[in-house]
SELOVO-531826 format. One line per field, with one value per atom (N, C-alpha, C): residue number from 1; x, y, z; atom name. Coordinates in steps of 0.1 Angstrom, whole numbers, plus 5000, padded with zeros to 4 digits. Layout:
! residues N
num <- NUM ...
x <- X ...
y <- Y ...
z <- Z ...
atomo <- CA ...
***
This chain:
! residues 71
num <- 1 1 1 2 2 2 3 3 3 4 4 4 5 5 5 6 6 6 7 7 7 8 8 8 9 9 9 10 10 10 11 11 11 12 12 12 13 13 13 14 14 14 15 15 15 16 16 16 17 17 17 18 18 18 19 19 19 20 20 20 21 21 21 22 22 22 23 23 23 24 24 24 25 25 25 26 26 26 27 27 27 28 28 28 29 29 29 30 30 30 31 31 31 32 32 32 33 33 33 34 34 34 35 35 35 36 36 36 37 37 37 38 38 38 39 39 39 40 40 40 41 41 41 42 42 42 43 43 43 44 44 44 45 45 45 46 46 46 47 47 47 48 48 48 49 49 49 50 50 50 51 51 51 52 52 52 53 53 53 54 54 54 55 55 55 56 56 56 57 57 57 58 58 58 59 59 59 60 60 60 61 61 61 62 62 62 63 63 63 64 64 64 65 65 65 66 66 66 67 67 67 68 68 68 69 69 69 70 70 70 71 71 71
x <- 7678 7680 7690 7698 7708 7704 7704 7701 7714 7716 7728 7724 7729 7726 7737 7732 7741 7739 7750 7749 7743 7739 7733 7743 7755 7766 7768 7769 7771 7759 7747 7736 7736 7740 7741 7752 7763 7774 7770 7763 7759 7749 7739 7729 7736 7746 7753 7760 7767 7774 7764 7753 7743 7736 7736 7730 7740 7752 7762 7772 7774 7784 7798 7805 7819 7829 7824 7833 7828 7837 7833 7844 7840 7849 7845 7854 7850 7861 7856 7865 7861 7869 7864 7863 7851 7848 7837 7837 7827 7814 7803 7800 7802 7807 7808 7821 7831 7844 7843 7835 7834 7828 7820 7814 7825 7834 7845 7855 7858 7867 7861 7848 7842 7842 7838 7838 7852 7862 7876 7881 7875 7878 7871 7858 7849 7849 7851 7850 7860 7872 7882 7878 7870 7866 7855 7849 7839 7843 7856 7861 7860 7857 7855 7867 7866 7876 7870 7877 7873 7885 7883 7894 7891 7901 7900 7906 7898 7902 7905 7910 7915 7903 7892 7880 7868 7856 7843 7842 7847 7845 7853 7865 7872 7865 7858 7851 7839 7832 7820 7825 7836 7841 7845 7851 7854 7842 7832 7819 7812 7813 7807 7815 7829 7837 7834 7833 7830 7816 7806 7793 7794 7802 7803 7810 7818 7825 7818 7807 7799 7802 7810 7814 7803
y <- 4694 4707 4716 4722 4731 4746 4753 4768 4775 4785 4793 4808 4816 4830 4837 4846 4854 4869 4876 4891 4895 4908 4913 4913 4916 4916 4902 4893 4879 4874 4877 4873 4879 4892 4898 4891 4888 4882 4868 4860 4847 4848 4857 4859 4863 4872 4876 4864 4856 4844 4834 4832 4823 4828 4841 4847 4848 4844 4843 4855 4862 4872 4867 4873 4869 4880 4892 4904 4913 4917 4927 4937 4950 4961 4969 4971 4977 4986 4994 5002 4999 4992 4987 4998 5002 5011 5005 5009 5004 5010 5003 4989 4978 4981 4971 4963 4966 4960 4944 4939 4924 4918 4925 4921 4918 4928 4927 4916 4915 4904 4890 4889 4876 4872 4882 4880 4878 4884 4882 4868 4862 4848 4838 4841 4831 4832 4844 4846 4837 4836 4828 4813 4809 4795 4792 4802 4801 4807 4810 4816 4831 4838 4852 4859 4873 4881 4893 4896 4908 4918 4930 4940 4952 4955 4967 4979 4990 5002 5013 5025 5035 5044 5044 5052 5046 5052 5048 5050 5062 5065 5055 5051 5041 5027 5024 5012 5012 5023 5024 5023 5030 5030 5015 5008 4994 4985 4988 4980 4984 4996 5000 4993 4994 4987 4972 4966 4952 4949 4957 4955 4957 4967 4969 4958 4950 4939 4926 4926 4914 4906 4911 4904 4904
z <- 4061 4054 4062 4054 4061 4059 4069 4069 4070 4061 4061 4060 4069 4069 4061 4052 4044 4047 4045 4045 4032 4032 4019 4008 4011 4000 3995 4004 4000 3992 3995 3988 3974 3973 3960 3951 3957 3950 3945 3954 3950 3938 3939 3929 3916 3916 3904 3898 3906 3901 3894 3901 3896 3883 3881 3869 3857 3860 3849 3849 3860 3860 3858 3849 3846 3846 3848 3849 3860 3869 3880 3880 3878 3879 3892 3901 3913 3919 3929 3937 3951 3959 3972 3983 3985 3996 4005 4017 4026 4021 4021 4026 4015 4004 3993 3992 4002 4001 4001 4010 4011 3998 3991 3979 3969 3967 3958 3962 3975 3980 3977 3979 3976 3961 3953 3939 3933 3939 3934 3937 3948 3951 3942 3940 3933 3918 3912 3898 3890 3894 3887 3886 3896 3896 3885 3880 3869 3856 3855 3843 3842 3853 3853 3859 3860 3865 3873 3884 3892 3891 3888 3886 3896 3903 3912 3904 3904 3898 3908 3903 3912 3917 3910 3915 3909 3913 3908 3893 3888 3874 3865 3869 3862 3862 3873 3874 3864 3864 3855 3840 3837 3823 3819 3829 3826 3824 3832 3830 3817 3813 3800 3788 3789 3779 3778 3790 3790 3783 3786 3780 3765 3760 3746 3739 3746 3739 3742 3748 3750 3762 3771 3783 3793
atomo <- N CA C N CA C N CA C N CA C N CA C N CA C N CA C N CA C N CA C N CA C N CA C N CA C N CA C N CA C N CA C N CA C N CA C N CA C N CA C N CA C N CA C N CA C N CA C N CA C N CA C N CA C N CA C N CA C N CA C N CA C N CA C N CA C N CA C N CA C N CA C N CA C N CA C N CA C N CA C N CA C N CA C N CA C N CA C N CA C N CA C N CA C N CA C N CA C N CA C N CA C N CA C N CA C N CA C N CA C N CA C N CA C N CA C N CA C N CA C N CA C N CA C N CA C N CA C N CA C N CA C N CA C N CA C N CA C N CA C N CA C N CA C
***
């Protein structure tokens, strides 16, 4: 058996991917910067997309828009 230690952000990202996340809208600020970097790398591998926005409000608006369109 292999034991792997994950940071909290990596664990959240892995759980989100396993639950079917296909769209991530974010504004990379500490402490969530590595979450976005990881998802930007992994989401295209499962047919998803990660988009960086200019601020938190734009990120929330994109997430709302994605939910309204069924993403």
